[in-house]
Biopython code that builds the backbone (N, CA, C, O; Angstrom):
import numpy as np
from Bio.PDB.StructureBuilder import StructureBuilder

atoms = [
    (1, "VAL", "N", (89.302, 126.452, 105.690)),
    (1, "VAL", "CA", (90.794, 126.106, 106.063)),
    (1, "VAL", "C", (91.210, 124.894, 105.490)),
    (1, "VAL", "O", (90.500, 123.890, 105.557)),
    (2, "GLN", "N", (92.451, 124.908, 104.858)),
    (2, "GLN", "CA", (93.020, 123.652, 104.274)),
    (2, "GLN", "C", (94.345, 123.482, 105.132)),
    (2, "GLN", "O", (95.139, 124.355, 105.481)),
    (3, "LEU", "N", (94.364, 122.089, 105.380)),
    (3, "LEU", "CA", (95.615, 121.632, 106.238)),
    (3, "LEU", "C", (96.363, 120.592, 105.513)),
    (3, "LEU", "O", (95.789, 119.641, 104.984)),
    (4, "VAL", "N", (97.603, 120.757, 105.482)),
    (4, "VAL", "CA", (98.526, 119.710, 104.802)),
    (4, "VAL", "C", (99.714, 119.494, 105.696)),
    (4, "VAL", "O", (100.588, 120.299, 106.014)),
    (5, "GLU", "N", (99.543, 118.096, 106.070)),
    (5, "GLU", "CA", (100.728, 117.625, 106.843)),
    (5, "GLU", "C", (101.895, 117.124, 106.125)),
    (5, "GLU", "O", (101.779, 116.836, 104.934)),
    (6, "SER", "N", (103.007, 116.992, 106.731)),
    (6, "SER", "CA", (104.283, 116.370, 106.155)),
    (6, "SER", "C", (105.141, 116.012, 107.270)),
    (6, "SER", "O", (105.009, 116.519, 108.384)),
    (7, "GLY", "N", (106.058, 115.103, 106.967)),
    (7, "GLY", "CA", (107.096, 114.849, 107.834)),
    (7, "GLY", "C", (107.057, 113.409, 108.454)),
    (7, "GLY", "O", (107.964, 113.106, 109.229)),
    (8, "GLY", "N", (106.020, 112.456, 108.155)),
    (8, "GLY", "CA", (105.952, 111.354, 108.824)),
    (8, "GLY", "C", (106.864, 110.429, 108.104)),
    (8, "GLY", "O", (107.612, 110.771, 107.189)),
    (9, "GLY", "N", (106.730, 109.114, 108.637)),
    (9, "GLY", "CA", (107.741, 108.177, 107.942)),
    (9, "GLY", "C", (108.030, 107.016, 108.950)),
    (9, "GLY", "O", (107.308, 106.786, 109.921)),
    (10, "LEU", "N", (109.126, 106.325, 108.636)),
    (10, "LEU", "CA", (109.430, 105.066, 109.493)),
    (10, "LEU", "C", (110.821, 105.506, 110.317)),
    (10, "LEU", "O", (111.778, 106.062, 109.778)),
    (11, "VAL", "N", (110.754, 105.209, 111.482)),
    (11, "VAL", "CA", (111.850, 105.594, 112.283)),
    (11, "VAL", "C", (112.052, 104.489, 113.442)),
    (11, "VAL", "O", (111.056, 103.968, 113.944)),
    (12, "GLN", "N", (113.292, 104.153, 113.842)),
    (12, "GLN", "CA", (113.516, 103.215, 114.924)),
    (12, "GLN", "C", (113.152, 103.700, 116.328)),
    (12, "GLN", "O", (113.199, 104.891, 116.634)),
    (13, "ALA", "N", (112.812, 102.796, 117.110)),
    (13, "ALA", "CA", (112.548, 103.097, 118.573)),
    (13, "ALA", "C", (113.675, 104.077, 119.069)),
    (13, "ALA", "O", (114.867, 103.851, 118.860)),
    (14, "GLY", "N", (113.245, 105.100, 119.693)),
    (14, "GLY", "CA", (114.354, 106.096, 120.338)),
    (14, "GLY", "C", (114.717, 107.136, 119.399)),
    (14, "GLY", "O", (115.447, 108.042, 119.801)),
    (15, "GLY", "N", (114.271, 107.127, 118.103)),
    (15, "GLY", "CA", (114.566, 108.117, 117.156)),
    (15, "GLY", "C", (113.634, 109.343, 117.193)),
    (15, "GLY", "O", (112.880, 109.524, 118.149)),
    (16, "PHE", "N", (113.688, 110.102, 116.242)),
    (16, "PHE", "CA", (112.854, 111.317, 116.039)),
    (16, "PHE", "C", (112.356, 111.686, 114.813)),
    (16, "PHE", "O", (112.895, 111.296, 113.778)),
    (17, "LEU", "N", (111.261, 112.486, 114.815)),
    (17, "LEU", "CA", (110.734, 112.989, 113.616)),
    (17, "LEU", "C", (110.210, 114.321, 113.906)),
    (17, "LEU", "O", (109.909, 114.641, 115.056)),
    (18, "ARG", "N", (110.086, 115.141, 112.873)),
    (18, "ARG", "CA", (109.364, 116.407, 113.015)),
    (18, "ARG", "C", (108.253, 116.406, 112.079)),
    (18, "ARG", "O", (108.498, 116.087, 110.915)),
    (19, "LEU", "N", (107.091, 116.709, 112.407)),
    (19, "LEU", "CA", (105.873, 116.767, 111.586)),
    (19, "LEU", "C", (105.609, 118.217, 111.471)),
    (19, "LEU", "O", (105.809, 118.988, 112.409)),
    (20, "SER", "N", (105.112, 118.625, 110.196)),
    (20, "SER", "CA", (104.768, 119.896, 109.884)),
    (20, "SER", "C", (103.187, 120.089, 109.491)),
    (20, "SER", "O", (102.586, 119.128, 109.011)),
    (21, "CYS", "N", (102.589, 121.213, 109.678)),
    (21, "CYS", "CA", (101.168, 121.211, 109.284)),
    (21, "CYS", "C", (101.066, 122.747, 108.799)),
    (21, "CYS", "O", (101.179, 123.732, 109.529)),
    (22, "ALA", "N", (100.824, 122.737, 107.392)),
    (22, "ALA", "CA", (100.664, 123.974, 106.761)),
    (22, "ALA", "C", (99.076, 124.403, 106.581)),
    (22, "ALA", "O", (98.305, 123.686, 105.944)),
    (23, "ALA", "N", (98.739, 125.404, 107.083)),
    (23, "ALA", "CA", (97.372, 125.925, 106.914)),
    (23, "ALA", "C", (97.154, 127.025, 105.812)),
    (23, "ALA", "O", (97.966, 127.945, 105.715)),
    (24, "SER", "N", (96.077, 126.937, 104.992)),
    (24, "SER", "CA", (95.748, 128.009, 104.218)),
    (24, "SER", "C", (94.339, 128.344, 104.139)),
    (24, "SER", "O", (93.563, 127.592, 104.730)),
    (25, "GLY", "N", (93.889, 129.309, 103.532)),
    (25, "GLY", "CA", (92.622, 129.804, 103.675)),
    (25, "GLY", "C", (92.381, 130.803, 104.666)),
    (25, "GLY", "O", (93.155, 131.754, 104.768)),
    (26, "SER", "N", (91.227, 130.661, 105.521)),
    (26, "SER", "CA", (90.857, 131.666, 106.570)),
    (26, "SER", "C", (91.763, 131.453, 107.738)),
    (26, "SER", "O", (91.274, 131.059, 108.796)),
    (27, "THR", "N", (92.917, 131.660, 107.642)),
    (27, "THR", "CA", (93.852, 131.114, 108.824)),
    (27, "THR", "C", (93.747, 132.287, 109.965)),
    (27, "THR", "O", (94.011, 132.002, 111.133)),
    (28, "VAL", "N", (93.403, 133.444, 109.642)),
    (28, "VAL", "CA", (93.268, 134.608, 110.583)),
    (28, "VAL", "C", (92.254, 134.075, 111.739)),
    (28, "VAL", "O", (92.374, 134.476, 112.897)),
    (29, "SER", "N", (91.274, 133.170, 111.362)),
    (29, "SER", "CA", (90.236, 132.715, 112.333)),
    (29, "SER", "C", (90.687, 131.583, 113.154)),
    (29, "SER", "O", (89.938, 131.098, 114.001)),
    (30, "ILE", "N", (91.826, 131.156, 112.954)),
    (30, "ILE", "CA", (92.327, 129.909, 113.769)),
    (30, "ILE", "C", (92.627, 130.340, 115.080)),
    (30, "ILE", "O", (93.382, 131.271, 115.359)),
    (31, "ASN", "N", (91.903, 129.508, 116.007)),
    (31, "ASN", "CA", (92.225, 129.841, 117.564)),
    (31, "ASN", "C", (93.310, 128.835, 118.143)),
    (31, "ASN", "O", (94.281, 129.199, 118.806)),
    (32, "VAL", "N", (93.036, 127.608, 117.826)),
    (32, "VAL", "CA", (93.922, 126.559, 118.311)),
    (32, "VAL", "C", (94.305, 125.743, 117.414)),
    (32, "VAL", "O", (93.526, 125.489, 116.495)),
    (33, "MET", "N", (95.548, 125.158, 117.460)),
    (33, "MET", "CA", (96.106, 124.280, 116.414)),
    (33, "MET", "C", (96.590, 123.033, 117.224)),
    (33, "MET", "O", (97.177, 123.205, 118.293)),
    (34, "GLY", "N", (96.344, 121.725, 116.708)),
    (34, "GLY", "CA", (96.702, 120.594, 117.361)),
    (34, "GLY", "C", (97.126, 119.495, 116.568)),
    (34, "GLY", "O", (96.962, 119.428, 115.350)),
    (35, "TRP", "N", (97.697, 118.597, 117.303)),
    (35, "TRP", "CA", (98.104, 117.193, 116.633)),
    (35, "TRP", "C", (97.273, 116.177, 117.386)),
    (35, "TRP", "O", (97.077, 116.270, 118.598)),
    (36, "TYR", "N", (96.802, 115.223, 116.647)),
    (36, "TYR", "CA", (96.020, 114.093, 117.302)),
    (36, "TYR", "C", (96.646, 112.814, 116.473)),
    (36, "TYR", "O", (97.192, 112.909, 115.374)),
    (37, "ARG", "N", (96.482, 111.760, 117.125)),
    (37, "ARG", "CA", (96.937, 110.394, 116.520)),
    (37, "ARG", "C", (95.835, 109.321, 116.548)),
    (37, "ARG", "O", (94.990, 109.329, 117.443)),
    (38, "GLN", "N", (95.841, 108.384, 115.555)),
    (38, "GLN", "CA", (94.952, 107.281, 115.734)),
    (38, "GLN", "C", (95.812, 105.977, 115.303)),
    (38, "GLN", "O", (96.291, 105.816, 114.181)),
    (39, "ALA", "N", (95.911, 105.175, 116.269)),
    (39, "ALA", "CA", (96.537, 103.791, 115.891)),
    (39, "ALA", "C", (95.520, 102.868, 115.516)),
    (39, "ALA", "O", (94.372, 103.044, 115.926)),
    (40, "PRO", "N", (95.832, 101.827, 114.726)),
    (40, "PRO", "CA", (94.878, 100.810, 114.349)),
    (40, "PRO", "C", (94.008, 100.220, 115.494)),
    (40, "PRO", "O", (94.469, 99.691, 116.505)),
    (41, "GLY", "N", (92.767, 100.369, 115.222)),
    (41, "GLY", "CA", (91.730, 99.678, 116.200)),
    (41, "GLY", "C", (91.672, 100.610, 117.569)),
    (41, "GLY", "O", (91.179, 100.171, 118.608)),
    (42, "LYS", "N", (92.219, 101.920, 117.461)),
    (42, "LYS", "CA", (91.957, 102.731, 118.674)),
    (42, "LYS", "C", (91.354, 104.030, 118.197)),
    (42, "LYS", "O", (91.361, 104.428, 117.032)),
    (43, "GLN", "N", (90.755, 104.729, 119.396)),
    (43, "GLN", "CA", (90.381, 105.967, 119.120)),
    (43, "GLN", "C", (91.395, 107.079, 118.781)),
    (43, "GLN", "O", (92.539, 107.028, 119.233)),
    (44, "ARG", "N", (91.001, 108.027, 118.028)),
    (44, "ARG", "CA", (91.760, 109.208, 117.799)),
    (44, "ARG", "C", (92.094, 109.886, 119.113)),
    (44, "ARG", "O", (91.135, 109.988, 119.878)),
    (45, "GLU", "N", (93.283, 110.383, 119.546)),
    (45, "GLU", "CA", (93.665, 110.863, 120.680)),
    (45, "GLU", "C", (94.367, 112.186, 120.568)),
    (45, "GLU", "O", (95.080, 112.378, 119.583)),
    (46, "LEU", "N", (94.232, 113.130, 121.497)),
    (46, "LEU", "CA", (94.971, 114.425, 121.413)),
    (46, "LEU", "C", (96.471, 114.139, 121.859)),
    (46, "LEU", "O", (96.781, 113.480, 122.852)),
    (47, "VAL", "N", (97.276, 114.687, 121.043)),
    (47, "VAL", "CA", (98.773, 114.521, 121.364)),
    (47, "VAL", "C", (99.331, 115.764, 121.990)),
    (47, "VAL", "O", (100.064, 115.727, 122.979)),
    (48, "ALA", "N", (98.924, 116.985, 121.318)),
    (48, "ALA", "CA", (99.373, 118.213, 121.793)),
    (48, "ALA", "C", (98.601, 119.313, 121.008)),
    (48, "ALA", "O", (98.196, 119.167, 119.855)),
    (49, "ARG", "N", (98.437, 120.475, 121.796)),
    (49, "ARG", "CA", (97.849, 121.653, 121.035)),
    (49, "ARG", "C", (98.490, 122.956, 121.540)),
    (49, "ARG", "O", (99.190, 123.025, 122.550)),
    (50, "ILE", "N", (98.176, 123.980, 120.733)),
    (50, "ILE", "CA", (98.761, 125.268, 120.967)),
    (50, "ILE", "C", (97.814, 126.221, 120.558)),
    (50, "ILE", "O", (97.136, 126.047, 119.545)),
    (51, "THR", "N", (97.700, 127.385, 121.392)),
    (51, "THR", "CA", (96.841, 128.448, 120.901)),
    (51, "THR", "C", (97.664, 129.381, 119.990)),
    (51, "THR", "O", (98.887, 129.502, 120.070)),
    (52, "THR", "N", (96.872, 130.024, 119.119)),
    (52, "THR", "CA", (97.636, 130.849, 118.184)),
    (52, "THR", "C", (97.793, 132.295, 118.699)),
    (52, "THR", "O", (98.510, 133.085, 118.085)),
    (53, "GLY", "N", (97.097, 132.669, 119.875)),
    (53, "GLY", "CA", (97.283, 133.806, 120.407)),
    (53, "GLY", "C", (98.431, 133.911, 121.303)),
    (53, "GLY", "O", (99.452, 134.497, 120.945)),
    (54, "GLY", "N", (98.304, 133.344, 122.509)),
    (54, "GLY", "CA", (99.328, 133.426, 123.416)),
    (54, "GLY", "C", (100.324, 132.206, 123.529)),
    (54, "GLY", "O", (101.264, 132.170, 124.323)),
    (55, "GLY", "N", (100.004, 131.235, 122.653)),
    (55, "GLY", "CA", (101.042, 130.182, 122.502)),
    (55, "GLY", "C", (100.937, 129.130, 123.634)),
    (55, "GLY", "O", (101.801, 128.271, 123.810)),
    (56, "SER", "N", (99.863, 129.249, 124.363)),
    (56, "SER", "CA", (99.703, 128.161, 125.437)),
    (56, "SER", "C", (99.578, 126.740, 124.957)),
    (56, "SER", "O", (98.801, 126.470, 124.041)),
    (57, "THR", "N", (100.278, 125.871, 125.514)),
    (57, "THR", "CA", (100.376, 124.472, 125.124)),
    (57, "THR", "C", (99.785, 123.489, 126.009)),
    (57, "THR", "O", (99.730, 123.735, 127.214)),
    (58, "ASN", "N", (99.315, 122.349, 125.516)),
    (58, "ASN", "CA", (98.843, 121.315, 126.275)),
    (58, "ASN", "C", (99.400, 119.905, 125.612)),
    (58, "ASN", "O", (99.441, 119.708, 124.398)),
    (59, "TYR", "N", (99.803, 119.003, 126.575)),
    (59, "TYR", "CA", (100.308, 117.745, 125.987)),
    (59, "TYR", "C", (99.578, 116.604, 126.612)),
    (59, "TYR", "O", (99.036, 116.722, 127.711)),
    (60, "ALA", "N", (99.562, 115.624, 125.996)),
    (60, "ALA", "CA", (99.003, 114.194, 126.535)),
    (60, "ALA", "C", (100.215, 113.714, 127.406)),
    (60, "ALA", "O", (101.385, 113.725, 127.023)),
    (61, "ASP", "N", (99.772, 113.293, 128.631)),
    (61, "ASP", "CA", (100.801, 112.838, 129.693)),
    (61, "ASP", "C", (101.787, 112.002, 129.100)),
    (61, "ASP", "O", (102.947, 112.027, 129.511)),
    (62, "SER", "N", (101.398, 111.209, 128.101)),
    (62, "SER", "CA", (102.304, 110.051, 127.494)),
    (62, "SER", "C", (103.520, 110.726, 126.807)),
    (62, "SER", "O", (104.623, 110.182, 126.759)),
    (63, "VAL", "N", (103.261, 111.907, 126.293)),
    (63, "VAL", "CA", (104.381, 112.636, 125.459)),
    (63, "VAL", "C", (105.053, 113.686, 126.180)),
    (63, "VAL", "O", (106.049, 114.216, 125.686)),
    (64, "LYS", "N", (104.607, 114.033, 127.288)),
    (64, "LYS", "CA", (105.235, 115.190, 127.912)),
    (64, "LYS", "C", (106.841, 114.911, 128.243)),
    (64, "LYS", "O", (107.283, 113.882, 128.753)),
    (65, "GLY", "N", (107.595, 116.059, 127.835)),
    (65, "GLY", "CA", (109.059, 115.871, 127.961)),
    (65, "GLY", "C", (109.782, 115.195, 126.787)),
    (65, "GLY", "O", (111.011, 115.180, 126.721)),
    (66, "ARG", "N", (108.910, 114.584, 125.775)),
    (66, "ARG", "CA", (109.479, 114.107, 124.675)),
    (66, "ARG", "C", (108.993, 114.855, 123.285)),
    (66, "ARG", "O", (109.728, 114.983, 122.306)),
    (67, "PHE", "N", (107.811, 115.265, 123.352)),
    (67, "PHE", "CA", (107.343, 116.004, 122.243)),
    (67, "PHE", "C", (107.155, 117.569, 122.283)),
    (67, "PHE", "O", (106.642, 118.013, 123.309)),
    (68, "THR", "N", (107.468, 118.356, 121.405)),
    (68, "THR", "CA", (107.193, 119.704, 121.494)),
    (68, "THR", "C", (106.478, 120.189, 120.456)),
    (68, "THR", "O", (106.869, 119.994, 119.305)),
    (69, "ILE", "N", (105.287, 120.913, 120.733)),
    (69, "ILE", "CA", (104.589, 121.627, 119.641)),
    (69, "ILE", "C", (104.930, 123.076, 119.596)),
    (69, "ILE", "O", (105.183, 123.712, 120.619)),
    (70, "SER", "N", (104.936, 123.604, 118.374)),
    (70, "SER", "CA", (105.200, 124.915, 118.141)),
    (70, "SER", "C", (104.566, 125.447, 116.819)),
    (70, "SER", "O", (104.074, 124.657, 116.014)),
    (71, "ARG", "N", (104.582, 126.753, 116.607)),
    (71, "ARG", "CA", (103.844, 127.386, 115.531)),
    (71, "ARG", "C", (104.595, 128.582, 115.013)),
    (71, "ARG", "O", (105.218, 129.320, 115.776)),
    (72, "ASP", "N", (104.538, 128.761, 113.801)),
    (72, "ASP", "CA", (104.917, 130.000, 113.157)),
    (72, "ASP", "C", (103.762, 130.717, 112.534)),
    (72, "ASP", "O", (103.366, 130.419, 111.407)),
    (73, "ASN", "N", (103.225, 131.647, 113.246)),
    (73, "ASN", "CA", (101.999, 132.450, 112.661)),
    (73, "ASN", "C", (102.286, 133.072, 111.396)),
    (73, "ASN", "O", (101.436, 133.121, 110.507)),
    (74, "ASP", "N", (103.510, 133.579, 111.266)),
    (74, "ASP", "CA", (103.822, 134.339, 109.859)),
    (74, "ASP", "C", (103.607, 133.293, 108.789)),
    (74, "ASP", "O", (103.011, 133.616, 107.761)),
    (75, "LYS", "N", (104.014, 132.168, 108.946)),
    (75, "LYS", "CA", (103.898, 131.040, 107.797)),
    (75, "LYS", "C", (102.647, 130.185, 108.025)),
    (75, "LYS", "O", (102.509, 129.165, 107.350)),
    (76, "ASN", "N", (101.763, 130.521, 108.896)),
    (76, "ASN", "CA", (100.562, 129.524, 109.229)),
    (76, "ASN", "C", (101.033, 128.129, 109.181)),
    (76, "ASN", "O", (100.478, 127.270, 108.496)),
    (77, "THR", "N", (102.090, 127.914, 109.935)),
    (77, "THR", "CA", (102.550, 126.444, 110.088)),
    (77, "THR", "C", (102.679, 126.082, 111.487)),
    (77, "THR", "O", (102.998, 126.895, 112.355)),
    (78, "MET", "N", (102.409, 124.758, 111.720)),
    (78, "MET", "CA", (102.603, 124.121, 113.068)),
    (78, "MET", "C", (103.611, 123.068, 112.905)),
    (78, "MET", "O", (103.839, 122.580, 111.798)),
    (79, "TYR", "N", (104.279, 122.668, 114.071)),
    (79, "TYR", "CA", (105.221, 121.709, 114.071)),
    (79, "TYR", "C", (105.000, 120.824, 115.228)),
    (79, "TYR", "O", (104.317, 121.222, 116.172)),
    (80, "LEU", "N", (105.545, 119.618, 115.223)),
    (80, "LEU", "CA", (105.556, 118.706, 116.236)),
    (80, "LEU", "C", (106.855, 117.953, 116.138)),
    (80, "LEU", "O", (107.095, 117.138, 115.248)),
    (81, "GLN", "N", (107.699, 118.287, 117.137)),
    (81, "GLN", "CA", (109.028, 117.634, 117.227)),
    (81, "GLN", "C", (108.742, 116.450, 118.204)),
    (81, "GLN", "O", (108.292, 116.593, 119.341)),
    (82, "MET", "N", (109.073, 115.224, 117.595)),
    (82, "MET", "CA", (108.810, 114.023, 118.344)),
    (82, "MET", "C", (110.185, 113.388, 118.712)),
    (82, "MET", "O", (110.883, 113.020, 117.767)),
    (83, "ASN", "N", (110.583, 113.244, 119.792)),
    (83, "ASN", "CA", (111.910, 112.635, 120.402)),
    (83, "ASN", "C", (111.610, 111.276, 120.972)),
    (83, "ASN", "O", (110.474, 111.022, 121.373)),
    (84, "SER", "N", (112.625, 110.354, 121.027)),
    (84, "SER", "CA", (112.494, 109.245, 121.921)),
    (84, "SER", "C", (111.192, 108.443, 121.458)),
    (84, "SER", "O", (110.479, 107.918, 122.312)),
    (85, "LEU", "N", (110.958, 108.372, 120.408)),
    (85, "LEU", "CA", (109.789, 107.713, 119.840)),
    (85, "LEU", "C", (109.612, 106.114, 120.285)),
    (85, "LEU", "O", (110.569, 105.340, 120.309)),
    (86, "LYS", "N", (108.507, 105.804, 120.568)),
    (86, "LYS", "CA", (108.268, 104.387, 121.056)),
    (86, "LYS", "C", (107.312, 103.625, 120.094)),
    (86, "LYS", "O", (106.301, 104.185, 119.672)),
    (87, "PRO", "N", (107.647, 102.268, 119.725)),
    (87, "PRO", "CA", (106.767, 101.503, 118.912)),
    (87, "PRO", "C", (105.126, 101.713, 119.068)),
    (87, "PRO", "O", (104.381, 101.693, 118.088)),
    (88, "GLU", "N", (104.734, 101.884, 120.212)),
    (88, "GLU", "CA", (103.398, 101.975, 120.559)),
    (88, "GLU", "C", (102.795, 103.365, 119.974)),
    (88, "GLU", "O", (101.582, 103.573, 119.932)),
    (89, "GLU", "N", (103.766, 104.289, 119.530)),
    (89, "GLU", "CA", (103.235, 105.619, 119.092)),
    (89, "GLU", "C", (103.064, 105.439, 117.481)),
    (89, "GLU", "O", (102.860, 106.438, 116.792)),
    (90, "THR", "N", (103.143, 104.258, 116.950)),
    (90, "THR", "CA", (102.840, 104.163, 115.678)),
    (90, "THR", "C", (101.439, 104.496, 115.381)),
    (90, "THR", "O", (100.566, 103.918, 116.029)),
    (91, "ALA", "N", (101.133, 105.313, 114.526)),
    (91, "ALA", "CA", (99.766, 105.762, 114.170)),
    (91, "ALA", "C", (99.770, 106.834, 113.013)),
    (91, "ALA", "O", (100.827, 107.298, 112.586)),
    (92, "VAL", "N", (98.619, 107.177, 112.560)),
    (92, "VAL", "CA", (98.421, 108.228, 111.656)),
    (92, "VAL", "C", (98.151, 109.511, 112.584)),
    (92, "VAL", "O", (97.266, 109.594, 113.435)),
    (93, "TYR", "N", (99.103, 110.504, 112.243)),
    (93, "TYR", "CA", (98.886, 111.665, 112.882)),
    (93, "TYR", "C", (98.331, 112.753, 112.092)),
    (93, "TYR", "O", (98.699, 113.030, 110.950)),
    (94, "TYR", "N", (97.262, 113.464, 112.873)),
    (94, "TYR", "CA", (96.430, 114.297, 112.097)),
    (94, "TYR", "C", (96.659, 115.701, 112.610)),
    (94, "TYR", "O", (96.802, 115.808, 113.828)),
    (95, "CYS", "N", (96.714, 116.770, 111.884)),
    (95, "CYS", "CA", (96.731, 117.966, 112.104)),
    (95, "CYS", "C", (95.342, 118.518, 112.347)),
    (95, "CYS", "O", (94.461, 118.086, 111.603)),
    (96, "ASN", "N", (95.011, 119.392, 113.256)),
    (96, "ASN", "CA", (93.689, 119.990, 113.502)),
    (96, "ASN", "C", (93.577, 121.439, 113.873)),
    (96, "ASN", "O", (94.415, 121.903, 114.647)),
    (97, "VAL", "N", (92.687, 122.146, 113.427)),
    (97, "VAL", "CA", (92.588, 123.493, 113.876)),
    (97, "VAL", "C", (91.261, 123.705, 114.274)),
    (97, "VAL", "O", (90.377, 122.960, 113.850)),
    (98, "ILE", "N", (90.975, 124.782, 115.162)),
    (98, "ILE", "CA", (89.804, 125.095, 115.676)),
    (98, "ILE", "C", (89.614, 126.493, 115.279)),
    (98, "ILE", "O", (90.487, 127.344, 115.447)),
    (99, "VAL", "N", (88.363, 126.747, 114.703)),
    (99, "VAL", "CA", (88.462, 127.977, 113.835)),
    (99, "VAL", "C", (87.142, 128.830, 114.244)),
    (99, "VAL", "O", (86.092, 128.191, 114.307)),
    (100, "GLY", "N", (87.108, 130.194, 114.523)),
    (100, "GLY", "CA", (86.052, 131.024, 114.678)),
    (100, "GLY", "C", (85.261, 131.067, 115.859)),
    (100, "GLY", "O", (85.624, 130.463, 116.868)),
    (101, "TRP", "N", (84.264, 131.696, 115.821)),
    (101, "TRP", "CA", (83.293, 131.843, 117.073)),
    (101, "TRP", "C", (82.653, 130.663, 117.495)),
    (101, "TRP", "O", (82.356, 130.455, 118.671)),
    (102, "PHE", "N", (82.406, 129.790, 116.456)),
    (102, "PHE", "CA", (81.653, 128.542, 116.645)),
    (102, "PHE", "C", (82.525, 127.327, 116.789)),
    (102, "PHE", "O", (82.042, 126.196, 116.749)),
    (103, "SER", "N", (83.915, 127.574, 116.970)),
    (103, "SER", "CA", (84.818, 126.486, 117.183)),
    (103, "SER", "C", (84.660, 125.404, 116.152)),
    (103, "SER", "O", (84.354, 124.291, 116.579)),
    (104, "GLU", "N", (84.812, 125.555, 114.933)),
    (104, "GLU", "CA", (84.690, 124.512, 113.861)),
    (104, "GLU", "C", (86.098, 123.884, 113.799)),
    (104, "GLU", "O", (87.167, 124.492, 113.842)),
    (105, "TYR", "N", (85.900, 122.564, 113.689)),
    (105, "TYR", "CA", (86.987, 121.631, 113.533)),
    (105, "TYR", "C", (87.398, 121.396, 112.086)),
    (105, "TYR", "O", (86.578, 121.008, 111.254)),
    (106, "TYR", "N", (88.752, 121.648, 111.775)),
    (106, "TYR", "CA", (89.122, 121.080, 110.530)),
    (106, "TYR", "C", (90.272, 120.144, 110.585)),
    (106, "TYR", "O", (91.119, 120.329, 111.460)),
    (107, "TRP", "N", (90.393, 119.195, 109.780)),
    (107, "TRP", "CA", (91.387, 118.059, 109.810)),
    (107, "TRP", "C", (92.246, 118.056, 108.494)),
    (107, "TRP", "O", (91.855, 118.238, 107.341)),
    (108, "GLY", "N", (93.403, 117.824, 108.915)),
    (108, "GLY", "CA", (94.368, 117.420, 107.519)),
    (108, "GLY", "C", (94.072, 115.919, 107.199)),
    (108, "GLY", "O", (93.230, 115.266, 107.815)),
    (109, "GLN", "N", (94.751, 115.489, 106.301)),
    (109, "GLN", "CA", (94.591, 114.110, 105.639)),
    (109, "GLN", "C", (95.343, 113.216, 106.449)),
    (109, "GLN", "O", (95.115, 112.025, 106.236)),
    (110, "GLY", "N", (96.198, 113.493, 107.343)),
    (110, "GLY", "CA", (97.041, 112.615, 108.094)),
    (110, "GLY", "C", (98.252, 112.184, 107.473)),
    (110, "GLY", "O", (98.363, 112.093, 106.250)),
    (111, "THR", "N", (99.225, 111.900, 108.339)),
    (111, "THR", "CA", (100.510, 111.447, 107.851)),
    (111, "THR", "C", (100.909, 110.249, 108.906)),
    (111, "THR", "O", (100.694, 110.287, 110.117)),
    (112, "GLN", "N", (101.529, 109.189, 108.191)),
    (112, "GLN", "CA", (101.663, 107.969, 108.945)),
    (112, "GLN", "C", (103.024, 108.044, 109.557)),
    (112, "GLN", "O", (104.014, 108.410, 108.923)),
    (113, "VAL", "N", (103.038, 107.663, 110.884)),
    (113, "VAL", "CA", (104.343, 107.529, 111.574)),
    (113, "VAL", "C", (104.507, 106.073, 112.111)),
    (113, "VAL", "O", (103.694, 105.494, 112.831)),
    (114, "THR", "N", (105.529, 105.642, 111.709)),
    (114, "THR", "CA", (105.729, 104.076, 112.074)),
    (114, "THR", "C", (107.103, 103.931, 112.957)),
    (114, "THR", "O", (108.173, 104.322, 112.490)),
    (115, "VAL", "N", (107.028, 103.463, 113.998)),
    (115, "VAL", "CA", (108.240, 103.199, 114.895)),
    (115, "VAL", "C", (108.474, 101.756, 115.004)),
    (115, "VAL", "O", (107.664, 100.985, 115.518)),
    (116, "SER", "N", (109.601, 101.410, 114.507)),
    (116, "SER", "CA", (109.941, 100.062, 114.645)),
    (116, "SER", "C", (110.750, 99.669, 115.854)),
    (116, "SER", "O", (111.505, 100.492, 116.372)),
    (117, "SER", "N", (110.628, 98.496, 116.305)),
    (117, "SER", "CA", (111.278, 98.107, 117.567)),
    (117, "SER", "C", (112.485, 97.487, 117.377)),
    (117, "SER", "O", (113.143, 97.105, 118.345)),
]
sb = StructureBuilder()
sb.init_structure("model")
sb.init_model(0)
sb.init_chain("A")
sb.init_seg("    ")
for serial, (resi, resn, name, xyz) in enumerate(atoms, 1):
    if name == "N":
        sb.init_residue(resn, " ", resi, " ")
    sb.init_atom(name, np.array(xyz, "f"), 0.0, 1.0, " ", f" {name:<3s}", serial, name[0])
structure = sb.get_structure()
């Protein structure tokens, strides 16, 4: 599975961005799609994830009510709408999928999100 993110950039605090992640390859085996982020000097953390079957979602507590994850199975694309962004959310955002019976993880190359104060 190959993943390509897009949509990162520079935004002022309180602004919004929409990230996209396009998947290709063995997409029929994808079970879960998610977004993680990693700020400088910090561990990578889960932001949100969504199942490809029933569309169940999970969010980090810090983003609930502001971020929305969605997917278009026909296009094999996942989105993350991020509203009311905060400077502390500056990070590289990574697309992730979990694939197959053995739950293999695949990662995109990451897209930089910078929120200025």
